[in-house]
N, C-alpha and C positions, 0 to 999 in steps of 0.2 A: 294308587300305584301309577296311574297314567301320568302323573305330574313329574315322575322321575325320568332322567335320561336312561337309555337302554344300552347295556354293554353286552356284546357277544364276545365270549371268552372260551378258552380251553385251558384247563387247569395246568397242564404240564408245558405249555408253550412259553418259552422265555420272553417272547414279545408281550404276550398277554400277562405274564407275571409282572413285568415292570409297569405296565399300565395299571394293574390292580394295586401295586404298591403305592403309586402316586395317588390313585383315587382314595385309597384307605387312609394314608397319612393326612390327606387334605380334607377328609370327611365329606367327599362328594358322593352322596348316596345314589346308586343306580339300581335299575332292575337288571339282575344278572341272568343271562341266557347262556347256559353251559352247552357248548357245541361238541358233537362227536364229528371229527373231521372227515371221516369216511361216509358220513350221512348228514351232510350240511342241510339245515332247514331252508326251505324256499324263501322264508322271510329275510334271512341273511343275504342270500344271493340277489334278492330284489333290490336291496339298498347298496350292496357292495358285490358286484358280479365277480370280482377276483376271488372271493370266497375265503380269504384268509382272516385270521383273528390277531389282535382284537379289532373290533369295530364299535364305535360309540355313536349313538344317535342322540343329539342334544334335544332339549325340550322344544327348541324352535325348528326342529327337523334337520338341522345341520348334521352331516355325516363325517366323522373323523375315522379314517381308515388306516392310520399309522400309529404305532405305539407311542412314539415320541410326541406326536401331536396330542395324543390323549394325556400324556404326562404333563405337558406344558399347559394344556387347557385346565387340568385339575389344579395344578400348582399356582397358576395365575390367579385363581379364585381364592386359594388359601394355602399358604406355604409355612406352616408353623415351625418346621425344622430348618427353614431357610435353605432348602435344597437348591434353589435357583441362584443363591448368592454364596458361592464357595468362599472359604476362608482364604484360599490362595488361588490365583488365576482369575478367570472370568468365564462368562457364559460361552464365549468363543473357544476357550481352552477346553471346557467340558465337551462341547459339541465336536471338537476335533478328535478327542480321545474316544468318544462314543462312535464317531464315524469310522475310526480305525477298527473298533470292535465289530461293528455291523458290516464292514467291508471285508478286508483281507482275513481277519481272524474268523469271521463267520464262514467264509469260503472254506477255510481249512478245517474248521470244526465239523461242518457237514460231511466232508469227505473222510474225516477221521471216524466219526460216529456212524455214518451211513455209507461206508465204502461200497457196499453191495449195490447201491443205487446208481453208481457212476462207473462207466466202462473204463477199464484199464487204470484203476485207482489203487494206489498203495496207501493204506491207512496210516502206516508208520511214517511215511514221508510227510503226510499232512499233519500228523501229530507233532512232528519236529518243527514244521513251519509255524503251526499255531503256537507252539511253545515260545517262540520268539516274542510274541505279544505278552505272554504271561511273565517272561523274564523282565520285560519293560515295566509291567505293573509291580512286580516284586521289588524292583529297584526303587521305584517311587515310594512304595509302602515301607521301605527301609528308612526313608527320610521323614515321612509324615504318616500318621496313623491311618489316614484315608487318602483317596487319590488326589484330593485337592485341599489338603490341610488336615487339621486335627479333629474334624467332625465330618459327618456324612454329607454328601452332596449328590446332586443329580447324576454325576458321573458314576459314583459307586453303585447307585440303585439301578441305573440303566445297564451297567455292564455285568454286575454280579450274577444274574440269572444265566448268562451265557458261560461264565466261568464254571458255574455249578454243572452245566450240561457237559462241558469238556471234562471236568473232574470225574463225573459219574460214569463216563465211558470206560474208564479203568481206574477205579478209586485207589487200588493198591499202588499202581504205578504213580499216580498223581502225588500220593503222600510220600513217596520215596524221592521225589525231585527236590533239588536244593533251592526251595522257595520258602524260606522261613518266615517271610512277612506276608506273602500272598495266602498261604494256607490258613493261618489264624484269622486273617481278614475274611476269608470265605466262611470259615467256621462260625465266626461272630455273626455274619449275615444269616446263615442258615439256622442258627440257634435263636435268633431274635423273635420276640413276640409278634412283631409285624409280619415277618415271613410266615410264621406258623398260621397267622390269621388268614393271610391271602391264599394259603394252600389248603384251606378247608375244602372238603369234597362236596360237590353238589350233583344231583342227578341230571341226566341229560334233559335239556329243556324241550318241552313239547308246546305246541301252540297254546297261547294263553299267557297269563302273567307269571313272571318268575320271582324268585326270592330277592330281597334287598341285599345289596352289597355296597359298602361294608355294613355289617350289622351295626345297629345304632349304639355303639360303645366306643370308648377311646382306644386308640392304638398308637404305639410309638416304639421305636427301637430302644432297647435297654441302654 
């Protein structure tokens, strides 16, 4: 077990989801340490004092503290679905779209979903502002099946977990919106074998070795 990298993760965190998606598709096996965010293990804080997930410790002791870093680390080793090589656009194109998701959209998503955590915040205002990004994605998905062409790329995988979180805040409202391309794109992602695999439940990690992730079997989007 000690020969595997260590991944600190939290099942429902969208950042951790996208890291697990890349690790799974690239078959980069790790020792999984499922974290309860209100009770963070001292081992995590010792290697990453900011205490957020995901965190990956490589076999040489290198610490990767950002989800996109982990995705690129995994896919640079093995990229069987060519997520790093979009059918249309470039790596820079994908990075710009992901940055838009992680920046302005995430700002509004947090204040829509967790309005009670922010003083003088109107969730409906932030839902409206966040929807502008979803309208942009819907328009692109009306042209191509995925965000950068006719097949899945890094952009789809890095962004979809956050669209899932936005949609789940009020699923009825989300389904009523005029986004005929975005909604089936998200459904396809949520129904995929790969997503179901990375969402398997694991018990809270206690000191000692954790289970292997991904399990030693093939995985791919249908």
